[in-house]
PDB file with one MODEL, atoms N, CA, C and O in Angstrom:
MODEL        1
ATOM      1  N   MET A   1       1.067  -1.335  -0.304  1.00  0.00           N
ATOM      2  CA  MET A   1       0.407  -0.129   0.164  1.00  0.00           C
ATOM      3  C   MET A   1       1.346   1.076  -0.407  1.00  0.00           C
ATOM      4  O   MET A   1       2.532   0.867  -0.662  1.00  0.00           O
ATOM      5  N   GLU A   2       0.748   2.329  -0.586  1.00  0.00           N
ATOM      6  CA  GLU A   2       1.016   3.473  -0.985  1.00  0.00           C
ATOM      7  C   GLU A   2       1.011   4.728   0.547  1.00  0.00           C
ATOM      8  O   GLU A   2       0.192   4.920   1.445  1.00  0.00           O
ATOM      9  N   SER A   3       1.529   4.968   0.418  1.00  0.00           N
ATOM     10  CA  SER A   3       1.354   6.392   1.746  1.00  0.00           C
ATOM     11  C   SER A   3       1.208   7.541   1.311  1.00  0.00           C
ATOM     12  O   SER A   3       1.439   7.744   0.120  1.00  0.00           O
ATOM     13  N   ILE A   4       0.866   8.397   1.996  1.00  0.00           N
ATOM     14  CA  ILE A   4       0.425  10.329   2.008  1.00  0.00           C
ATOM     15  C   ILE A   4       1.646  10.855   2.762  1.00  0.00           C
ATOM     16  O   ILE A   4       2.436  10.085   3.308  1.00  0.00           O
ATOM     17  N   ILE A   5       1.771  12.050   2.777  1.00  0.00           N
ATOM     18  CA  ILE A   5       2.758  12.738   3.249  1.00  0.00           C
ATOM     19  C   ILE A   5       2.001  13.717   3.487  1.00  0.00           C
ATOM     20  O   ILE A   5       1.308  14.069   2.533  1.00  0.00           O
ATOM     21  N   ILE A   6       1.845  14.526   4.844  1.00  0.00           N
ATOM     22  CA  ILE A   6       1.017  15.803   4.458  1.00  0.00           C
ATOM     23  C   ILE A   6       1.933  16.847   5.422  1.00  0.00           C
ATOM     24  O   ILE A   6       2.678  16.215   6.171  1.00  0.00           O
ATOM     25  N   ASN A   7       2.013  18.036   5.532  1.00  0.00           N
ATOM     26  CA  ASN A   7       2.279  18.915   6.091  1.00  0.00           C
ATOM     27  C   ASN A   7       1.752  20.104   6.114  1.00  0.00           C
ATOM     28  O   ASN A   7       1.805  20.992   5.263  1.00  0.00           O
ATOM     29  N   PRO A   8       0.952  20.065   7.707  1.00  0.00           N
ATOM     30  CA  PRO A   8      -0.296  20.873   7.971  1.00  0.00           C
ATOM     31  C   PRO A   8       0.455  22.245   8.163  1.00  0.00           C
ATOM     32  O   PRO A   8       1.557  22.141   8.701  1.00  0.00           O
ATOM     33  N   LYS A   9      -0.017  23.707   7.762  1.00  0.00           N
ATOM     34  CA  LYS A   9       0.539  24.948   7.798  1.00  0.00           C
ATOM     35  C   LYS A   9       1.033  25.137   9.150  1.00  0.00           C
ATOM     36  O   LYS A   9       2.172  25.466   9.482  1.00  0.00           O
ATOM     37  N   ASP A  10      -0.354  24.789  10.171  1.00  0.00           N
ATOM     38  CA  ASP A  10      -0.001  25.575  11.622  1.00  0.00           C
ATOM     39  C   ASP A  10      -0.293  24.335  12.379  1.00  0.00           C
ATOM     40  O   ASP A  10      -0.317  23.282  11.742  1.00  0.00           O
ATOM     41  N   LYS A  11      -0.445  24.325  13.242  1.00  0.00           N
ATOM     42  CA  LYS A  11      -0.518  23.168  14.669  1.00  0.00           C
ATOM     43  C   LYS A  11      -2.206  23.586  14.515  1.00  0.00           C
ATOM     44  O   LYS A  11      -2.739  22.494  14.314  1.00  0.00           O
ATOM     45  N   ALA A  12      -2.946  24.308  14.514  1.00  0.00           N
ATOM     46  CA  ALA A  12      -4.432  24.069  14.343  1.00  0.00           C
ATOM     47  C   ALA A  12      -4.718  23.022  13.268  1.00  0.00           C
ATOM     48  O   ALA A  12      -5.474  22.068  13.453  1.00  0.00           O
ATOM     49  N   GLU A  13      -4.041  23.274  12.095  1.00  0.00           N
ATOM     50  CA  GLU A  13      -4.213  22.064  11.079  1.00  0.00           C
ATOM     51  C   GLU A  13      -4.156  20.844  11.374  1.00  0.00           C
ATOM     52  O   GLU A  13      -5.063  20.015  11.295  1.00  0.00           O
ATOM     53  N   PHE A  14      -2.276  20.595  11.984  1.00  0.00           N
ATOM     54  CA  PHE A  14      -2.639  19.663  12.772  1.00  0.00           C
ATOM     55  C   PHE A  14      -3.251  18.729  13.584  1.00  0.00           C
ATOM     56  O   PHE A  14      -3.300  17.499  13.602  1.00  0.00           O
ATOM     57  N   GLU A  15      -3.700  19.620  14.243  1.00  0.00           N
ATOM     58  CA  GLU A  15      -4.717  18.889  15.382  1.00  0.00           C
ATOM     59  C   GLU A  15      -6.116  18.118  14.373  1.00  0.00           C
ATOM     60  O   GLU A  15      -6.564  16.997  14.129  1.00  0.00           O
ATOM     61  N   LEU A  16      -6.370  19.466  14.057  1.00  0.00           N
ATOM     62  CA  LEU A  16      -7.333  19.170  12.877  1.00  0.00           C
ATOM     63  C   LEU A  16      -7.519  17.978  11.926  1.00  0.00           C
ATOM     64  O   LEU A  16      -8.534  17.435  11.490  1.00  0.00           O
ATOM     65  N   LEU A  17      -5.867  17.686  11.697  1.00  0.00           N
ATOM     66  CA  LEU A  17      -6.131  16.372  10.317  1.00  0.00           C
ATOM     67  C   LEU A  17      -5.329  15.334  11.879  1.00  0.00           C
ATOM     68  O   LEU A  17      -4.794  14.338  11.394  1.00  0.00           O
ATOM     69  N   THR A  18      -5.250  15.343  12.588  1.00  0.00           N
ATOM     70  CA  THR A  18      -5.174  13.457  13.685  1.00  0.00           C
ATOM     71  C   THR A  18      -6.277  13.356  13.992  1.00  0.00           C
ATOM     72  O   THR A  18      -7.039  12.454  13.644  1.00  0.00           O
ATOM     73  N   GLN A  19      -6.563  14.439  14.818  1.00  0.00           N
ATOM     74  CA  GLN A  19      -8.345  13.559  15.268  1.00  0.00           C
ATOM     75  C   GLN A  19      -9.213  13.809  13.800  1.00  0.00           C
ATOM     76  O   GLN A  19     -10.336  14.087  14.220  1.00  0.00           O
ATOM     77  N   LEU A  20      -9.265  13.846  12.538  1.00  0.00           N
ATOM     78  CA  LEU A  20      -9.667  13.751  12.180  1.00  0.00           C
ATOM     79  C   LEU A  20      -9.450  11.799  11.435  1.00  0.00           C
ATOM     80  O   LEU A  20     -10.349  10.958  11.427  1.00  0.00           O
ATOM     81  N   LEU A  21      -8.085  11.611  10.938  1.00  0.00           N
ATOM     82  CA  LEU A  21      -7.462  10.735  11.145  1.00  0.00           C
ATOM     83  C   LEU A  21      -8.294  10.000  12.185  1.00  0.00           C
ATOM     84  O   LEU A  21      -9.333   9.374  11.979  1.00  0.00           O
ATOM     85  N   SER A  22      -7.658  10.182  13.334  1.00  0.00           N
ATOM     86  CA  SER A  22      -7.940   9.239  14.387  1.00  0.00           C
ATOM     87  C   SER A  22      -9.686   8.680  14.090  1.00  0.00           C
ATOM     88  O   SER A  22     -10.131   7.564  14.358  1.00  0.00           O
ATOM     89  N   ARG A  23     -10.223   9.513  13.644  1.00  0.00           N
ATOM     90  CA  ARG A  23     -11.810   9.471  14.007  1.00  0.00           C
ATOM     91  C   ARG A  23     -12.489   8.357  12.909  1.00  0.00           C
ATOM     92  O   ARG A  23     -13.416   7.567  13.091  1.00  0.00           O
ATOM     93  N   MET A  24     -11.670   8.603  11.711  1.00  0.00           N
ATOM     94  CA  MET A  24     -11.650   7.414  10.787  1.00  0.00           C
ATOM     95  C   MET A  24     -11.125   6.022  10.527  1.00  0.00           C
ATOM     96  O   MET A  24     -11.143   5.323   9.514  1.00  0.00           O
ATOM     97  N   ASN A  25     -10.570   5.797  11.953  1.00  0.00           N
ATOM     98  CA  ASN A  25      -9.429   5.178  12.424  1.00  0.00           C
ATOM     99  C   ASN A  25      -8.554   4.680  11.403  1.00  0.00           C
ATOM    100  O   ASN A  25      -8.419   3.468  11.236  1.00  0.00           O
ATOM    101  N   VAL A  26      -7.917   5.582  10.668  1.00  0.00           N
ATOM    102  CA  VAL A  26      -6.537   5.394   9.956  1.00  0.00           C
ATOM    103  C   VAL A  26      -5.327   5.706  10.339  1.00  0.00           C
ATOM    104  O   VAL A  26      -4.979   6.841  10.664  1.00  0.00           O
ATOM    105  N   VAL A  27      -4.455   4.488  10.320  1.00  0.00           N
ATOM    106  CA  VAL A  27      -3.350   4.421  10.903  1.00  0.00           C
ATOM    107  C   VAL A  27      -2.388   5.885  10.718  1.00  0.00           C
ATOM    108  O   VAL A  27      -2.364   6.496   9.650  1.00  0.00           O
ATOM    109  N   SER A  28      -1.793   6.221  11.662  1.00  0.00           N
ATOM    110  CA  SER A  28      -1.038   7.354  11.057  1.00  0.00           C
ATOM    111  C   SER A  28       0.142   7.215  12.240  1.00  0.00           C
ATOM    112  O   SER A  28      -0.002   6.645  13.321  1.00  0.00           O
ATOM    113  N   LYS A  29       1.881   8.186  11.528  1.00  0.00           N
ATOM    114  CA  LYS A  29       2.370   8.804  12.714  1.00  0.00           C
ATOM    115  C   LYS A  29       2.937   9.791  11.936  1.00  0.00           C
ATOM    116  O   LYS A  29       3.151  10.115  10.768  1.00  0.00           O
ATOM    117  N   VAL A  30       3.126  10.209  13.344  1.00  0.00           N
ATOM    118  CA  VAL A  30       4.081  11.827  13.581  1.00  0.00           C
ATOM    119  C   VAL A  30       5.506  11.342  13.869  1.00  0.00           C
ATOM    120  O   VAL A  30       6.012  10.525  14.637  1.00  0.00           O
ATOM    121  N   ILE A  31       6.057  12.428  12.668  1.00  0.00           N
ATOM    122  CA  ILE A  31       7.686  12.053  12.417  1.00  0.00           C
ATOM    123  C   ILE A  31       8.394  13.469  12.639  1.00  0.00           C
ATOM    124  O   ILE A  31       8.035  14.624  12.406  1.00  0.00           O
ATOM    125  N   SER A  32       9.245  13.051  13.043  1.00  0.00           N
ATOM    126  CA  SER A  32       9.925  15.282  13.296  1.00  0.00           C
ATOM    127  C   SER A  32      10.912  15.332  11.516  1.00  0.00           C
ATOM    128  O   SER A  32      11.152  14.664  10.511  1.00  0.00           O
ATOM    129  N   GLU A  33      11.160  16.659  12.175  1.00  0.00           N
ATOM    130  CA  GLU A  33      11.634  17.009  11.544  1.00  0.00           C
ATOM    131  C   GLU A  33      12.903  16.414  10.547  1.00  0.00           C
ATOM    132  O   GLU A  33      13.097  16.266   9.341  1.00  0.00           O
ATOM    133  N   GLU A  34      13.608  16.182  11.780  1.00  0.00           N
ATOM    134  CA  GLU A  34      14.864  15.477  11.840  1.00  0.00           C
ATOM    135  C   GLU A  34      14.553  13.949  11.259  1.00  0.00           C
ATOM    136  O   GLU A  34      15.492  13.307  10.789  1.00  0.00           O
ATOM    137  N   ASP A  35      13.623  13.553  11.288  1.00  0.00           N
ATOM    138  CA  ASP A  35      13.119  12.120  10.490  1.00  0.00           C
ATOM    139  C   ASP A  35      12.933  12.315   9.413  1.00  0.00           C
ATOM    140  O   ASP A  35      13.195  11.416   8.614  1.00  0.00           O
ATOM    141  N   GLN A  36      12.314  13.787   8.869  1.00  0.00           N
ATOM    142  CA  GLN A  36      11.459  13.997   7.689  1.00  0.00           C
ATOM    143  C   GLN A  36      13.128  14.052   6.915  1.00  0.00           C
ATOM    144  O   GLN A  36      13.016  13.553   5.796  1.00  0.00           O
ATOM    145  N   GLU A  37      14.169  14.369   7.104  1.00  0.00           N
ATOM    146  CA  GLU A  37      15.150  14.484   6.395  1.00  0.00           C
ATOM    147  C   GLU A  37      16.061  13.926   5.795  1.00  0.00           C
ATOM    148  O   GLU A  37      16.801  14.216   4.855  1.00  0.00           O
ATOM    149  N   ASP A  38      15.822  12.526   6.892  1.00  0.00           N
ATOM    150  CA  ASP A  38      16.405  11.239   6.808  1.00  0.00           C
ATOM    151  C   ASP A  38      15.766  10.719   6.185  1.00  0.00           C
ATOM    152  O   ASP A  38      16.415   9.701   5.943  1.00  0.00           O
ATOM    153  N   LEU A  39      14.778  10.636   5.630  1.00  0.00           N
ATOM    154  CA  LEU A  39      14.077  10.414   4.915  1.00  0.00           C
ATOM    155  C   LEU A  39      14.146  10.640   3.160  1.00  0.00           C
ATOM    156  O   LEU A  39      14.062   9.811   2.253  1.00  0.00           O
ATOM    157  N   GLY A  40      14.354  12.283   3.132  1.00  0.00           N
ATOM    158  CA  GLY A  40      15.105  12.443   2.302  1.00  0.00           C
ATOM    159  C   GLY A  40      16.065  12.383   1.606  1.00  0.00           C
ATOM    160  O   GLY A  40      16.235  12.628   0.411  1.00  0.00           O
ATOM    161  N   LEU A  41      16.740  12.029   2.424  1.00  0.00           N
ATOM    162  CA  LEU A  41      18.050  11.693   2.321  1.00  0.00           C
ATOM    163  C   LEU A  41      18.462  10.301   1.405  1.00  0.00           C
ATOM    164  O   LEU A  41      19.096   9.947   0.411  1.00  0.00           O
ATOM    165  N   ALA A  42      17.634   9.814   2.476  1.00  0.00           N
ATOM    166  CA  ALA A  42      17.163   8.149   1.641  1.00  0.00           C
ATOM    167  C   ALA A  42      16.773   7.892   0.224  1.00  0.00           C
ATOM    168  O   ALA A  42      17.193   7.038  -0.557  1.00  0.00           O
ATOM    169  N   ILE A  43      15.816   8.885   0.060  1.00  0.00           N
ATOM    170  CA  ILE A  43      15.400   8.523  -1.041  1.00  0.00           C
ATOM    171  C   ILE A  43      16.379   9.037  -1.995  1.00  0.00           C
ATOM    172  O   ILE A  43      16.541   8.300  -2.968  1.00  0.00           O
ATOM    173  N   LEU A  44      17.053  10.072  -1.974  1.00  0.00           N
ATOM    174  CA  LEU A  44      18.436  10.747  -2.828  1.00  0.00           C
ATOM    175  C   LEU A  44      19.617   9.458  -3.061  1.00  0.00           C
ATOM    176  O   LEU A  44      20.124   8.988  -4.079  1.00  0.00           O
ATOM    177  N   MET A  45      19.731   9.235  -1.997  1.00  0.00           N
ATOM    178  CA  MET A  45      20.878   7.744  -2.241  1.00  0.00           C
ATOM    179  C   MET A  45      19.927   6.603  -2.846  1.00  0.00           C
ATOM    180  O   MET A  45      20.539   5.647  -2.369  1.00  0.00           O
ATOM    181  N   LYS A  46      19.304   6.258  -3.262  1.00  0.00           N
ATOM    182  CA  LYS A  46      18.393   5.529  -3.588  1.00  0.00           C
ATOM    183  C   LYS A  46      18.370   5.843  -4.761  1.00  0.00           C
ATOM    184  O   LYS A  46      18.807   4.942  -5.477  1.00  0.00           O
ATOM    185  N   GLU A  47      17.979   6.932  -5.410  1.00  0.00           N
ATOM    186  CA  GLU A  47      17.912   7.499  -6.215  1.00  0.00           C
ATOM    187  C   GLU A  47      19.255   7.678  -7.283  1.00  0.00           C
ATOM    188  O   GLU A  47      19.170   7.974  -8.475  1.00  0.00           O
ATOM    189  N   ALA A  48      20.317   7.453  -6.633  1.00  0.00           N
ATOM    190  CA  ALA A  48      21.780   7.870  -6.844  1.00  0.00           C
ATOM    191  C   ALA A  48      22.759   7.384  -8.545  1.00  0.00           C
ATOM    192  O   ALA A  48      22.146   6.411  -8.984  1.00  0.00           O
ATOM    193  N   ASP A  49      23.269   7.530  -8.961  1.00  0.00           N
ATOM    194  CA  ASP A  49      23.327   6.679  -9.725  1.00  0.00           C
ATOM    195  C   ASP A  49      25.126   6.449  -9.307  1.00  0.00           C
ATOM    196  O   ASP A  49      26.026   7.262  -9.097  1.00  0.00           O
ATOM    197  N   ARG A  50      25.085   5.127  -9.318  1.00  0.00           N
ATOM    198  CA  ARG A  50      26.376   4.085  -9.254  1.00  0.00           C
ATOM    199  C   ARG A  50      26.937   3.711 -10.003  1.00  0.00           C
ATOM    200  O   ARG A  50      27.815   2.925  -9.647  1.00  0.00           O
ATOM    201  N   THR A  51      26.831   3.973 -11.300  1.00  0.00           N
ATOM    202  CA  THR A  51      27.716   3.478 -11.987  1.00  0.00           C
ATOM    203  C   THR A  51      28.915   3.531 -12.299  1.00  0.00           C
ATOM    204  O   THR A  51      29.494   2.699 -12.998  1.00  0.00           O
ATOM    205  N   GLU A  52      29.668   5.070 -11.530  1.00  0.00           N
ATOM    206  CA  GLU A  52      29.898   6.182 -12.046  1.00  0.00           C
ATOM    207  C   GLU A  52      31.094   6.254 -10.956  1.00  0.00           C
ATOM    208  O   GLU A  52      30.865   6.704  -9.834  1.00  0.00           O
ATOM    209  N   LYS A  53      32.433   5.773 -11.347  1.00  0.00           N
ATOM    210  CA  LYS A  53      33.577   5.599 -10.155  1.00  0.00           C
ATOM    211  C   LYS A  53      33.826   6.974 -10.174  1.00  0.00           C
ATOM    212  O   LYS A  53      33.502   7.875 -10.947  1.00  0.00           O
ATOM    213  N   VAL A  54      34.750   6.903  -8.708  1.00  0.00           N
ATOM    214  CA  VAL A  54      35.370   8.608  -8.605  1.00  0.00           C
ATOM    215  C   VAL A  54      36.842   8.433  -7.858  1.00  0.00           C
ATOM    216  O   VAL A  54      36.894   7.862  -6.768  1.00  0.00           O
ATOM    217  N   SER A  55      37.790   8.846  -8.365  1.00  0.00           N
ATOM    218  CA  SER A  55      39.042   8.284  -7.587  1.00  0.00           C
ATOM    219  C   SER A  55      38.961   9.096  -6.629  1.00  0.00           C
ATOM    220  O   SER A  55      38.369  10.175  -6.595  1.00  0.00           O
ATOM    221  N   LYS A  56      39.918   8.274  -5.368  1.00  0.00           N
ATOM    222  CA  LYS A  56      40.052   8.646  -4.103  1.00  0.00           C
ATOM    223  C   LYS A  56      40.645  10.195  -4.565  1.00  0.00           C
ATOM    224  O   LYS A  56      39.995  11.240  -4.533  1.00  0.00           O
ATOM    225  N   GLU A  57      41.814  10.058  -4.923  1.00  0.00           N
ATOM    226  CA  GLU A  57      42.392  11.184  -5.619  1.00  0.00           C
ATOM    227  C   GLU A  57      41.698  12.762  -6.080  1.00  0.00           C
ATOM    228  O   GLU A  57      42.044  13.873  -5.679  1.00  0.00           O
ATOM    229  N   THR A  58      40.682  12.425  -6.992  1.00  0.00           N
ATOM    230  CA  THR A  58      39.291  13.408  -6.672  1.00  0.00           C
ATOM    231  C   THR A  58      38.775  13.757  -6.284  1.00  0.00           C
ATOM    232  O   THR A  58      38.421  14.930  -6.406  1.00  0.00           O
ATOM    233  N   ILE A  59      38.168  12.496  -5.131  1.00  0.00           N
ATOM    234  CA  ILE A  59      37.343  13.596  -4.081  1.00  0.00           C
ATOM    235  C   ILE A  59      38.064  14.225  -2.942  1.00  0.00           C
ATOM    236  O   ILE A  59      37.429  15.022  -2.251  1.00  0.00           O
ATOM    237  N   MET A  60      39.674  13.896  -2.569  1.00  0.00           N
ATOM    238  CA  MET A  60      40.612  14.436  -1.843  1.00  0.00           C
ATOM    239  C   MET A  60      40.624  16.224  -2.896  1.00  0.00           C
ATOM    240  O   MET A  60      40.304  17.333  -2.469  1.00  0.00           O
ATOM    241  N   GLU A  61      40.864  16.036  -3.582  1.00  0.00           N
ATOM    242  CA  GLU A  61      41.561  17.292  -4.463  1.00  0.00           C
ATOM    243  C   GLU A  61      40.393  18.411  -4.021  1.00  0.00           C
ATOM    244  O   GLU A  61      40.511  19.455  -3.378  1.00  0.00           O
ATOM    245  N   THR A  62      38.852  17.576  -4.812  1.00  0.00           N
ATOM    246  CA  THR A  62      37.913  18.556  -4.237  1.00  0.00           C
ATOM    247  C   THR A  62      37.799  19.024  -2.542  1.00  0.00           C
ATOM    248  O   THR A  62      38.065  20.211  -2.354  1.00  0.00           O
ATOM    249  N   LEU A  63      37.539  18.448  -1.660  1.00  0.00           N
ATOM    250  CA  LEU A  63      37.890  18.284  -0.310  1.00  0.00           C
ATOM    251  C   LEU A  63      38.770  19.365   0.032  1.00  0.00           C
ATOM    252  O   LEU A  63      38.523  20.198   0.904  1.00  0.00           O
ATOM    253  N   LYS A  64      40.318  19.313  -1.029  1.00  0.00           N
ATOM    254  CA  LYS A  64      40.843  20.672  -0.524  1.00  0.00           C
ATOM    255  C   LYS A  64      40.257  21.623  -1.080  1.00  0.00           C
ATOM    256  O   LYS A  64      40.721  22.504  -0.356  1.00  0.00           O
ATOM    257  N   GLY A  65      39.636  22.143  -1.753  1.00  0.00           N
ATOM    258  CA  GLY A  65      38.942  22.948  -2.499  1.00  0.00           C
ATOM    259  C   GLY A  65      38.146  23.997  -2.007  1.00  0.00           C
ATOM    260  O   GLY A  65      38.035  25.115  -2.511  1.00  0.00           O
ATOM    261  N   VAL A  66      37.554  23.538  -0.910  1.00  0.00           N
ATOM    262  CA  VAL A  66      36.349  23.560   0.072  1.00  0.00           C
ATOM    263  C   VAL A  66      36.781  24.486   0.962  1.00  0.00           C
ATOM    264  O   VAL A  66      36.077  24.792   1.925  1.00  0.00           O
TER     265      VAL A  66
ENDMDL
END
């Protein structure tokens, strides 16, 4: 089954949505902003192109330039 992610605009909307989901017996889970960022990073990592290899020297040169 697919999932829906909803970001309420304020606390009142958050409360309304959680109450509505509860009354409808819809299973829901509240996640922190940190967990949202982790989820986004995981999605980006999954979509990353892993076919191209980069040498250690190239990485070190790039890091020195930062």
